[in-house]
C-alpha positions, -999 to 999 in steps of 0.1 A, spaced: 0 0 0 15 33 -11 9 62 13 20 98 9 11 125 34 -1 158 18 -11 191 33 -48 199 29 -78 202 53 -108 185 70 -145 189 78 -166 193 110 -191 172 127 -227 164 118 -240 196 134 -224 215 106 -238 193 79 -272 205 91 -264 240 81 -233 257 94 -201 259 74 -168 243 83 -154 273 102 -182 274 127 -173 257 160 -200 257 186 -190 277 217 -203 274 252 -218 305 268 -186 311 288 -165 307 256 -188 331 238 -184 357 266 -146 354 263 -145 355 225 -144 393 223 -110 393 240 -97 374 210 -115 396 185 -114 432 197 -77 437 188 -83 429 152 -89 457 128 -109 445 98 -91 447 65 -101 471 37 -103 468 -1 -109 493 -29 -132 477 -55 -129 495 -88 -154 498 -116 -146 474 -144 -133 492 -175 -144 465 -199 -162 432 -203 -153 402 -181 -156 367 -194 -163 343 -166 -139 315 -174 -119 312 -142 -88 327 -157 -90 363 -146 -70 374 -177 -94 400 -191 -78 435 -194 -102 449 -168 -87 427 -141 -53 444 -145 -66 475 -128 -79 455 -98 -55 453 -68 -50 420 -50 -63 416 -15 -37 408 11 -28 372 13 -52 351 33 -43 343 69 -54 318 95 -89 325 106 -77 332 142 -51 358 130 -15 363 137 -15 340 167 -16 311 144 10 299 117 8 313 83 -11 292 57 10 267 38 -5 277 4 -11 312 -9 -46 325 -15 -56 360 -27 -85 376 -45 -96 406 -66 -129 424 -70 -145 446 -96 -180 459 -103 -202 474 -129 -239 484 -132 -249 447 -135 -226 426 -114 -201 422 -85 -171 402 -98 -148 381 -77 -116 364 -89 -94 343 -66 -62 323 -69 -56 293 -47 -22 277 -47 -25 239 -44 -1 211 -51 -30 185 -55 -62 199 -68 -91 176 -61 -129 177 -57 -157 152 -55 -190 170 -52 -210 176 -84 -245 183 -71 -256 219 -68 -262 230 -32 -245 200 -17 -226 208 16 -196 221 -3 -170 224 25 -168 186 25 -144 193 -4 -117 220 -4 -136 251 -13 -136 289 -18 -162 309 1 -175 344 3 -198 362 27 -217 395 21 -235 417 46 -241 450 27 -252 472 55 -231 457 83 -261 449 106 -249 413 113 -282 400 100 -297 389 66 -264 380 49 -253 359 20 -229 330 19 -215 313 -12 -192 283 -16 -177 265 -46 -152 236 -52 -128 229 -80 -155 212 -100 -174 245 -101 -201 230 -79 -218 257 -58 -237 261 -26 -256 293 -17 -274 301 15 -290 330 34 -285 336 72 -313 356 89 -288 360 117 -256 343 129 -257 308 143 -247 321 177 -280 340 178 -301 310 167 -302 321 130 -313 291 108 -297 289 74 -319 290 43 -301 264 22 -300 265 -16 -312 301 -16 -298 307 -51 -293 340 -69 -307 340 -104 -282 348 -131 -251 341 -110 -222 328 -131 -190 310 -119 -161 292 -135 -129 273 -124 -95 271 -141 -72 243 -130 -35 250 -133 -26 213 -134 -48 183 -135 -79 176 -114 -81 145 -92 -47 131 -104 -24 122 -74 4 112 -98 15 148 -105 20 181 -88 -3 209 -96 1 247 -92 -34 255 -81 -69 265 -91 -86 298 -97 -123 309 -95 -142 337 -112 -177 347 -101 -203 372 -113 -231 380 -89 -260 401 -102 -269 431 -81 -305 422 -87 -299 391 -67 -280 409 -39 -306 436 -35 -326 415 -9 -296 417 14 -290 454 9 -314 469 34 -311 507 37 -281 508 13 -279 512 -25 -277 482 -47 -257 486 -69 -237 507 -44 -227 542 -51 -190 551 -54 -176 557 -19 -200 533 -2 -188 504 18 -201 468 22 -190 443 48 -175 411 32 -151 383 38 -136 355 18 -125 321 31 -107 290 19 -114 255 35 -85 231 31 -83 194 41 -55 171 50 -52 141 27 -32 110 21 -25 93 -12 -33 56 -8 -31 31 -36 -30 60 -61 -61 77 -48 -68 107 -25 -81 99 10 -91 125 35 -75 124 69 -101 118 96 -109 149 117 -100 130 148 -64 129 136 -61 165 122 -83 195 126 -91 216 96 -74 248 85 -95 278 76 -76 306 57 -94 339 52 -90 374 40 -99 394 72 -92 374 103 -120 367 128 -100 360 159 -120 328 166 -129 298 145 -162 310 132 -169 328 99 -202 339 112 -189 369 132 -199 396 107 -186 423 130 -151 413 120 -156 410 82 -136 434 60 -147 467 45 -151 467 7 -153 503 -7 -167 508 -42 -149 533 -64 -143 544 -99 -105 536 -98 -86 517 -71 -54 536 -78 -53 566 -56 -82 554 -34 -75 551 3 -99 529 22 -104 531 59 -128 513 82 -162 530 85 -163 559 111 -188 538 131 -163 510 137 -153 521 172 -189 526 182 -198 492 168 -170 476 187 -182 492 219 -216 478 213 -203 443 205 -183 443 237 -215 448 256 -232 421 235 -205 395 244 -205 405 281 -243 404 282 -243 368 271 -222 357 300 -241 379 324 -275 365 313 -262 329 316 -251 335 352 -280 357 364 -309 348 343 -314 385 332 -296 412 313 -276 439 329 -289 475 329 -255 492 326 -220 485 312 -207 489 347 -227 459 359 -210 440 331 -175 451 340 -172 469 307 -151 500 308 -157 530 285 -140 528 252 -119 559 248 -126 558 210 -163 559 214 -189 576 236 -203 557 266 -229 530 259 -263 530 275 -286 500 279 -324 499 279 -342 467 288 -370 456 264 -396 428 265 -373 408 241 -341 416 259 -323 449 256 -311 477 232 -276 491 237 -269 526 223 -239 548 216 -230 575 191 -203 583 165 -195 611 141 -200 603 104 -177 614 76 -194 648 75 -189 653 113 -226 647 121 -233 628 154 -253 597 148 -269 572 172 -262 535 167 -279 507 185 -275 469 191 -301 443 201 -296 412 222 -295 391 190 -265 412 178 -284 432 152 -268 466 148 -290 494 134 -291 532 131 -320 556 133 
């Protein structure tokens, strides 16, 4: 029996096969209350998404002239951030937009490109896959997830709210007119050679994304920002008798490599997704996190503390002081008002024009403005 150990990734347990993706590990209440300590020091990454200057052929190659003006994202990192080793294989992406579509192109280095799933809306992370997440208005609710493998099989779903808040996934919630393609730089499912990798190209119609764009423009206007993230699920495999065999999860946990790190192994923390700013040209465009970021972080600190407080006391706290939450010097103080459903936490920030705006958070992590 010939056996060769290769570096790739695994899946999760049955609970994830019922809806969650591979990078969603269930946390106890105490773990959830402590998650913010791992997350708060991470500043979400930013990207300037330029308007396409010409047509884009969706063939997985990314060689249309329009792509030349699109900058690469930073290389993907471990989902937990700099505390973990750098990924073994490089992953990076580009984005463009026009009046009809959002375009995504990504390159995934891979010495052995393999895939098994051919059915649309199968649980795609059972294979190595590429994933994207879109929450246009950054409210943590009503967001879109897309996954695809090297056979160009796709899976789409909608989350009313994150799994941590009891949000059920709507599986197979497909966007009409979405197009995708894969290009293999090597040979697919051939353990006898060494490949260079695979690339993906996706066109998502704005008409299909409009249902997620509550209170924001779709297509977006130049200068507007959407919250997004991109992920790669990788498995460990063996080559046994000339065939690929996945390593059991009990022997090796999976790797999740993403664009903007989350701090914890859970893609469904939209508060840490990156900022994608739409513009006419990427060159000369400086992108910074939204002015509301510090205020949002102050609210999310209350959210995580409230989860632990409620678990211990059977009720929600009425002030940040009761939670042991200190005032964030980058944001005004947070106030808490109890409601029949739970609570609403409120703070303020100054927008790009210097106007003071109130921003709120509910007990189910929904963030909203007046």
